[in-house]
Phi, psi and omega in degrees: 000059188259346180271151177239126177224090189292145181248129179272146175294151172293326181210164182217153176282160164285161175301141182298339174294347176267359181237140174225125172283139181242182176072201180296324181283334173296318179294322177296322179296313180297320180297310182301311178306315178296310191291325190258344184234316193255347188281160174306322179294318179303318183278318190274332186243303181299299181300322181302322178294325177293324185276328175299335178295337175276339173282315184280334178048065179261354190297328180248029181305317182287349175072330182260344174223163176230144179255202200228031176300328184293353180283331196287326176297313178301316182295318179299311179300317174308309178300314185295316178303308183298321179294322180299319180291308186301323182261000183051054190253095184294325176299315181293325175301321176294321178296321177295323174297321175296314180300319181291322175295322177298318175297318183299328181295343180264001186285158179286162177304335181268008177097353176297133171234111188210159175260003176263126174300324175251096184291353175261013174279101180257348181220158171286164180288166175313148191300326182294314180296321180291316182297321179296318186286314192244359176083002178207149178291147180193139175242029180292129167205108184252027187299303182289330171304316181291322177299321180305312181286328173299311179299316185293320177299316179300313184299320175298315179304312182296319181296325184282322190260337187059034183266111186295334179300322179288320177298317183296323178294318177299320176298306179303316178307317185282324176302314185294325177292315179295322176300317183290316176303312186290316180302321179271358182061042183265129175271125182303330182294340183254016178251166174075210183236171182056053175051042170078006182298315186298311180297312187290346174292356172294353178313308184298305176297327176303318173299312179301320179296316177301314180305320182284330184247340184067014182284119183300328178307320180285326176296317184292325177297317178294321174301322182295314183298313182294321181299328177291353179257007182223052188274140175288332181276359172075007179307131178296140015261352177039062195289324180292309180296323181286327176292320180293338176297333185083352182288150172302147184300323184292348176258005181295318181219154176298326188254033190290336188308320187283349188226359185284062189282127182298305183301305185294324181291315174301326175299320179293321178288328167308312177295324177302319182294323169295326173298320176295325175295321183290320191244337192081010183298101192297326182298332179297308179292314180301323180294320179292319176295318179295318179301317178307305180296321178301314183288324180295323180282322190248339189242006179292124179260174187295323182282001172104025174230208179228151178089162175246110176049050172074026168215150180270092184228050181055052179303336186298343188259002184257128176294298180286125186232154169220136181228154183255137178302331176295325175295317179302313180302311186284329171295317172300319181291320176300317176298312181299314183290323176295325183289322178301321180284327192242332181078009182285137190286333182304327182288326181277333172300317180286328176297312180299318182296319184286319181296316191278347185241275185299320183290304181300331176297343186268004183244128172307143185294341177265003177067025182265334186195190180201193190259155166264331179218132179259116185264159177278343170199176183091241173219156178280163179270107177303136179300120182276175164295143180214156178052035178064021176253149180251334192238006184228147178206149191296324178283312185300317185292336174278343191294318175305321175300317183295321180292315185287331172296325173300314176304315180300332186278342184304313184220122184230176181214160178252004188098331184247324188221165176262149175240117178264111186260325182242157184237006167296153186300128175198166174224153185219147180209134178192165165279140183199139174048051181063023180208188181230149178217157174226128178232136170231144179239131178214184176121190183242064187294319185284332184255333183228357179071017182257128183229134175243127177243131176245126178232130168243117188222136186288328182239162174301145186227152171256123180237128175253125183260121182291126172249106189298152179301327182291346182279342186070305176201176182211148168264127183240126173240124180251110183051043172092346180265120188260147173212168177259137179239145184254167180304144184128222175237133182255116187268130181234148174256123184256125177280161180302139178115215184265126182229147173238132173238132173244129176237140176231113180254143173277122181285346178043060176309133183221145171265117181251110185278124183282126192292348183252124174296146169290138180216084184306328187290333180245019174293120184311151186295319178303309174305315180295318181296314183289327176303319186267012180292156178096192185266151167060047185253355186306326185261005176300137185259130163266126186280148181242129176096189184277137177224167177234156167247170185231130179235151174217114184061232181275357190257144160265146191247154187212158160259159185196146174299336185290345177238018168103001179293154178255155173306320186295318176286322180294321190240027169282162172306149185304139169257314184281349178284357176235134182083190184244120185238146170246158184226137172242135184243132169251115180303142182213131178294125177226126183297143170083000182240161177278334182205129175229149187214154157263127183256129178243127184245142175222128177270163178298335179275003176091359174293153182216150159197163184223155183198162171278146179219159172221175177293145189300324179303327180270358189281343190212016190274053177223163168285110187222143171262000186281116180289353177232049181286319187207166171204134177268002180263143182234000000 
């Protein structure tokens, strides 16, 4: 992989400073950024805990394994950088520079920046030693994973501030890591946990660093990582070769259960797509596209993401599901990056579905904290303290980035035309195609399928409107002239001046009978243990028999005590899981939800019943110990 044939994206986002999310999702975004990035507590307590990890160096205290306090600084800074751009916040930009300088002041003389006292600890001790020392088997060693986030955070800080001192620190950090690996003859694929997935996810920031410095050493390191995923001997994880096989992930190897981690694997594929951009290595793109279809078919879980509790273990067959917000963010990122490269509408359809369901369900409705696990019923798993940290959590620290990534997806461009991808309320303003434009999107998209777009543009514009696959078709009126659009992108011409576009989507409410019955007696032990993790889980229900879910447009729907549903109606034996049912929805105002309805169900046999429902994301987005707070099953 010595040649470089750079590949341009099909389309690009505007800078996040040109986009503003409005409405309830916009408010949630502002609240989360305030509580996690901008508030006095965020600066004095949350951020401070991340930097102290580099002073205390506690990650390898047990000596036989290593944990991951070192990831939090980078994650916090990445979110802060995105927030500074999104809010055009000069004070936050200054804080990010100070944070980077503070971190750099803690580096070792050789450039190493680590939360491990032994920076060359790249693997856990042998299993026998680990079990003897800590009483349980473990192969944890997150050293390079933590360096990945430190490197990435520094690079994001450099891109925001253009401060060369920060870039030089990132370069020295990486040089020191490579020096240590080379000195010890250590193959990065054999380091860390989960068959090297955690360590090798450093690929993405290494490529960013190469682009910034032009240093061949970094490109060759990226080449080496990618080559290790396309091996003739089939050594795990062999990501490229296995993804290209088309086989479900859970069938790649007989012993895949311990390491088929959703978050880490998707992070590696995120890097692979950047590698494709850098080199034109076609198998990197083909493997990522193949993985997308594999995951849709075999790993789609009920809350609208992929994997079962952060692992690829054939999640698609399990009625009761739990998914991790980190997985939702990185599934969205895979879809976003694939869309940028190809322009294929399916990726943006999936991005929307995961964002509005599994991802938003993972954020407390007041924006103060979030979930570690989003369940299909009961209550979600509130993010607990982890890695001896009290105010930071792997999922929670990623949440602002996910929201801003969604903002960036709303309106994109090819250089010649605009792509309107999302219909949640937002506004955008930018120079484009030798002119200036302002676009605002409003309406009742989630409850009625009605969208109003206002555009003020100095020059004529071509605008492509995403017509989601779930809609079947849509009615589009441009300045009063109406036509019918089919799924894909509908291109309209906007004359210079003020323009109005009205869109009407049919939400097609549907009852979806899940083809696999719930079977608590045969629920696999690993899945059962992970489903019941966290506090106050004793009363959580594993469902028995056939059930159905209800969807309308991009939303999954749910009943919840937060909208007045009762335990008796939510957790009674299934009604919609038997027979054939149709659904009619009447929008209904409900406090605290993104979308509320009165649902009326009618069977082919003439049976009827009705109930209140809301969007799944709003059904359980609080810190709750109630094991019967909500249910998406009917």
